[in-house]
N, C-alpha and C positions, 0 to 999 in steps of 0.2 A: 504493500500500500504506500501511496505517496501523499505527503502532507502538502496541502495548498498553502503556500506562504508568500506568494508574490503580493507585495503591499498594494500596488496599483490595482490588482485584480480584486482585492478585498475591500476597497474603499466603500462600496455601496452596501456591503454587509454591515459595516460599522454604522453607516448612516441609518440603517433600518434596525439598529439595536440587536443585530443578529450576532450570536457567538461565533468567533472565528478560530476557536481552538478545536483540535481533533477533527479537522476537515480533511478527510482522506478519501482518495479514490483509487481504484485498482491500478497497479503499476502499468499494466498493458494499455490502459486508457490514457494515463497521465503522460506516457512517453509519446503519444500521438498528438499532444496539445502543446502549443507554444503559448505559455502563460503570459508572455509579454504582448500577445496579440489578441487574446480573448478577454472578456469581462465576466466576472462572477457576480451574479445578481441574487438577492434574497428570494426565497420562494414567494411567489405572488399569492395574494389572497383575494378572491373574487366574491363579493357579498351578494351577487345576483346572477345565479345560473338556473337553468331549467334542465334537469336531468331526465324528466318525463316518466320516471318509473317510481312506483307502480302506476299502471293504467294506460300508458301510451308508448309502449316499448318499440312500436314501429317507427317512432320519431327519433328516439334515443334510448339508451339503457345506461344504467349506472356503470356497467362495464365499459362501454364505448365512450361515454361522456367523460368519465374520470381519466381515461387514457388520453383523450383529447386535451383535457386540462393539463396533464403532465407534459404533453408535447408543447403546450403553450408556456410552460414554466411555472404553473400553479401547483401549490401543495396543499392549500386549504380553499374550499369553496362552500358557499352557503346556498342551499337549494330551495327553490320556491315551492309553494304548497298547491299549485293548481294541478293536482294529480287525481287519480281515481283508485282508491278512496282518498278524499281530501284528508290531510292529517289534522283532523279536528277532534280527535279523541285518542286515548292511549293506545288502543289496539291498532288504529290506522297508522299512527306515527311509528309504532313498533314494527309494523310490517315493512315500512320504508327503511328503518334502521337495520333490520335483518338483511335486506338486500344490500345495503351499504357495507355491512360487515362482511358479507360474502364476496362482493364484486369490486369494491372501490380500491383504487391504488393511491388516491389522495385522500386527505381528511375531508369528509363531507358532513356539514352541520345543517340539519334540516330546520326549516321554519315550521311552526304550527300556524294554522289559519287563525284569523281574528274571529271570524264568524263561522257558524256551522255550515258546512258545504260551500263556503265562500258565497253565501247567498245574501249577506248583508242584513240579516233579520234577527239573529240570536247569537249572543256571544258564546264562544266555546267555554268549557270549564278550564280557564286559564291556569288555575292552581294545579290541576292534575297533569298538565303538560309542561309545567315549569322546568323540570329537570331533563326533559326529553328534547326540548326545542331550543334553538339559539335565540329566537325572538318570535314575535307574532306578526304575521302579514297576510293580507288578502290579495297579494300581488296578482295582477291580471284583471282585478276588479276593484272598484272603489267601495269604501264604506260610506254610502251617501247619507245615512241617518246620523245627524250631528250628535244627538243624545247618545246613540249607540257608540260612536267613536269616543265621546267623552268618557263613557263608562269603561270602555276598553283601556283608555289611557290611565284612568284612576286605578284600575286593577293591576295593570302592568307596572305602574309605579310601586304599588304595594308589594308586588312580588320581586321588585328589582330587575325587571325585564324591559326590553325595548319594543316600541311599536314601529314597524317598518311599513311605510305607506306608499301604495300605488295611487297617485293623485290624478284622478280623471273624473270630472263631473259628467257621468254618462247621461244625465238628463239633457245635456246640450251637445253631446258628442255624437255626430251623425256621419262623419266622413271617415277618410282613411289616409289622407295626406294633409299637410299643413296648408293653410290659406296662402296662396302664392300665384304668380303669373302662370306657372305650369298648370295648376289646377283650373284656372280660368280658361286658358287656351284650349285645353283638351277636355273640358267639362267633367272634371273629377270632383266628387264630393269632398269638401274641405273641412278641416278641423281648425277652429280658431284657437289661438294660444291660451285664451281664458279657460278652456276646458281643463288645462293643467293648473295654471297659477291660481285660479279661484279656489281650488281644493287645497293647494299649498297654503294659501292665505288663511283659510278656515282652520286647517290643522295646526298651523303655527300659533294661532290664538288659543286653541284648545291645549296645546303643549305648554304654552305659557301659563295658562290657568291651572293646569294639573301638575306641572313640574315633572312630567314623564320624560324619559329619554326617547327622543323621536328622530327617525331617519327617513329621508325622502328618497324614493327610488327614481332612477333614470330622469333626472332633471334635464329639460330640453329647451326652455324658454328664457329669454332675458328677464322677464318679469319675475319668474321663480327665483332666479339668482339674486335679484335685487331684494326680494322679500326675505330670503334666507339670510342674506348679509345683514339686513336691518334687524332680523330676529336674533342673530348671534350677538350683535351689539347691545341688544336689549336683555341679554342674559338667558335667552331660551336655550335649553339643552338639545340642540338640533345639529345633525350632520346631514350630508347629502352625497349623492353619487351622480356622475354622468357616465356616458359611454364613449368609446373611441369614435364611433360613427357620428355622434353629435359634435365632437371636437374637430372633425376633419372633413365632413360632408355637409352640404346644405341642399335646399330645394333646387338650387341651380344645377345639381348633379343628377336630378331625378331622370329615370328612364322608366317607361311603362312595363316594368317587369317585377315579378314578385320578390326578387331579391332586394328591392328598394322599399319594401313595405314592412314597417315596424311600428310599435306602439310604445311611447309616443312617436309621431312621425318626425322626419328630419325637419329642422327649423330653417329660418331665414339666415342669411349671413350675419345679421345683427345678433341673432341668438347664439350662433357659433362663437362670435367674437366675445360675447358676454360670458359664455361658459369658459373660454380660455382665460379671460380676465379673472373669473372666479377660481379657477385652478391655481393661477399664479398668486392670488392674494389670500388663498386659504378658505374662501367661502365654499368652494367645492372641495370636499375632503378626500374623495376617493374616486377612482375610475373603475367601474365594473362593466362587464361585457353585456349583460342581459342575454347571454347565450341561449337562444330559443330555437332549437331545431324542429323542423317539420319534414314531412315526406316530400319527395320531388313533386308528386302530383299536387299536393296542397300548395306548393309555391309556384306552380306553372300557369296560373290563371291571371297574370298581370296584376297591376295595382288594385284594380277593382275587385277581383275575385279571389285573390290569394289570401292565405292565412297571415296574420300578423306575426312577425318574428324573423330574425336572422341569426346566423351563427357567427361567433367571433372569438372564441376562447383560444383558438390556435394561431390567430393572426393579431391579437390585441397588442402585444408589445411591439411587434414589427411595425404595425400601423402607427402607433404613437412615436416610435423612434424615427420612422421615415418621414412622416409629415409634420411632426412638431419639433423633435429634438434636432434632427439634421437641418431643419430649416431655421433654427435659431429662435423658435417661437416659445418653447417651453424647455427649461433646462432638465438635464437627466436626473438631478437630485429630486426635483419636484415629482417627476414621473415615478421614481422609486418609492417616494413617500406615499403617493396616491395608490400604488399597486400593492404595497406590502405593509409599511409601517402604520399608516393611518387606519386601514380597515382592521388590522389586528388589535390595535389599541382600543378602537371604538367598541369592538365586539368581544373584548376581553379574551382574546385568543393568545395562547402562550407563544412567546418568541422561541422558535425552534432552530436547530442547525439544519435548515433547508436551504438549498441554493440551486441555481441553474447556471450553466456556462454557455456564453453566447459568442458567436463569431459576428461581430458588429458590421463587418465590411462585406460579408457574403450577400450577394444579391439573389433574389428568387422571384418568380412570378407566381402569384396566388392562383392555385389550381385546385378547385373544390374536390376533384376526383382523388386528390392525395390526402384529403382530410381523414383523420381517425374518427371524428364525429360522424354519425349517420346523417346529420344535416349537411346540406350543400349550398344553401342560399346565402350568399355574401355579396354585398355591393362592391366589394374589392376584387371580384373575379377578373383575372387578367392583369391586375395592377402589378407593377414592379416595386418590390420593397427590399429593404436591407435589414439584416438582423436574423440570424438563424440559430435556434437553440440546439446545442450539441448534447446537453446532458441535464437531466433534472434529478436531484437527489433529495429525498425526504428521510430525515432521521438516519442519515448516512446509508440509506438504501437507494440504489439507482432505480428509478421508476420510469425513466425515458432515456434512450441512448440513440444518438445519431452520429456515431463516430465509427469510421472504418466499415461502413455498411454500403 
């Protein structure tokens, strides 16, 4: 075994509070690496993934999804509750955890739902799920009833847990792409930004009133960023995430294909610029992928008819590195904090001796046929990127290898 001791290679591990002792890899792998040319990054943590199992294994499985995570450099992921059965009781979440124990190669931390069946009508027994779930979320659906959301926050605070909210006012959400020239020109049903930020505004007031730990999923509008920034200044215990596609794509990039359909939809250039500003000033705490695989058939019906959701766990870092770091828009330290340090701190996940080794100069073309994930829908198909993961290690165990093959 060879100890990784190149100071330049380890700088980002120290930044992310990762231990740098006893970091060894097999000699036969170490001899094929030039540690003066590669970068060692801390294991990434994604707080928003859809592994689709149980219930929708034709879209993704814990086996395929976690191996895709490992390929992307992730060692911890938090998986959303829009499953069948919904993890709204002990038996349902235990079914999911049994599959995780059997098939996962990364650490998977399941959310429990906020409401039974994610129907937004009755709270789950949050007490019984406290030790089985990382937090509570109805992701994929909004909790429209204000009184119900307030009750959920009060109980979550009592239990010392977090509410993680999908903010979408479905009473006014009728479209599938953001209001923009493309929508007007091609007669697509459009979603106003208020669908997101009106719910963010409501929830921030509830979080202030109740004192709950609150996290906003997949922020995509300028107004949401502004509201969250003001709430933080006002002492609200709030964090938020955005996704690589909201930081690097806008409505100007839209094509009438299912691989450009996600929820929330791509924003205007002003939204992208506000999100980048939020990442830089710390308003946006973390970058999550919202990895949401579907079958090829479900994503083959254009913008109008395709299911919402794209995949991104295998290309997330390369996307951020290519379009933000290499362009001098966001520095590498900030990206590492958003991908590793900040999500681990917020969700009280242990700092581990996890890392990945990257060839930052190697160029590749995004080819969905090469994905480990069962999902294939990515708006970056055919894009040229830099940054190839050579090795992912979790607790000194190699869980992904792309060396000498």
